Structures are given as C-alpha cells and as structure tokens.
C-alpha positions, 0 to 999 in steps of 0.5 A, a space after each residue: 254347349 258341347 257339340 256332341 250333345 243336346 238336351 231334350 225330353 227324355 222317356 226316362 225322366 223329364 229332360 235328358 242328354 242325347 248324343 247328336 253324333 257318335 261318341 267314342 268310349 273315353 271321349 270327353 262329353 262335356 266340362 261343366 262349371 259348378 256352383 256350390 250349395 250348402 247341404 242344408 239349403 232348402 231348394 225347390 224340387 226343380 233345383 234339388 233334382 239337379 244336385 251332385 254330391 260335392 263335399 261333406 258340407 256342399 252339394 253342387 249344381 252344374 251352371 254350364 252346359 248339360 251337366 245337370 241334365 244327365 239321367 240316372 242308370 244302373 248301367 250308365 254309358 257315361 261317367 264323371 272322370 274328374 271333379 276339380 274342387 279348386 276350380 269347381 269343374 266336373 268333367 263327364 266322359 263316355 264310359 262306352 261307345 255312344 251312338 248318335 241319338 242315344 240318351 247319355 246316362 250316369 250313375 248317381 244313386 247310393 254309392 255315387 263316389 264309386 262310379 267316379 273315375 
C-alpha cells in the first residue's frame, strides 16, 4: 500500500482514496498493477465499477494498491501519468497539491483518454 494514501468511506461514492499526508503537485501517488478483462465480459456491478478503459478489446482493473478506488471528479486533483501496456501497470500522480485528509479524485467519464498525461 502506498504510504501516501488510504481507502475509506467516501461522501462522493462508496469507497475512495484519501491522502494521509500532504502530496505535492506531480508527485507519484501509486503504481497499480492491472488485470485485463475482455470488454464483452459480463462482470458483477461491484467489479464493473472498478474498470478502466485499456485497449479497444480490453478494459482493466487495478489488482494492487488503491488504483480502482479513485472516485470521479470533473475537476480532479490526480491523473494517470502512464499506462504501461506491456507490463500492465498504471501510474497515478497528483495533478495539483493535495492536502492531508483530502479525497483524491481522477477524471474517468466520457473523454477519459484526454485526461491521461
């Protein structure tokens, strides 16, 4: 688990990722290993809400750390800075400075790919 964050109940939706110390703009929050799931796979809702777009044929779910628990915001304070398709890793970093106790959010609706990097 990243020493910067913890998962707990979120007022936004279900569980969320929260800073347990101040995080600087640009600082890497977590590196999450991914598992690929075919886009036609019928997943239970609890898993389907954790998916990230990955390729045209596959979505992915973070298997390690907190990656699948970031909630959505149209004004996120974090972003995905790298998606390593070969090693199936996704790296999240602070888009802005994040204060201890703040919920960390990313953008993952309609134009998701525009919010990476």
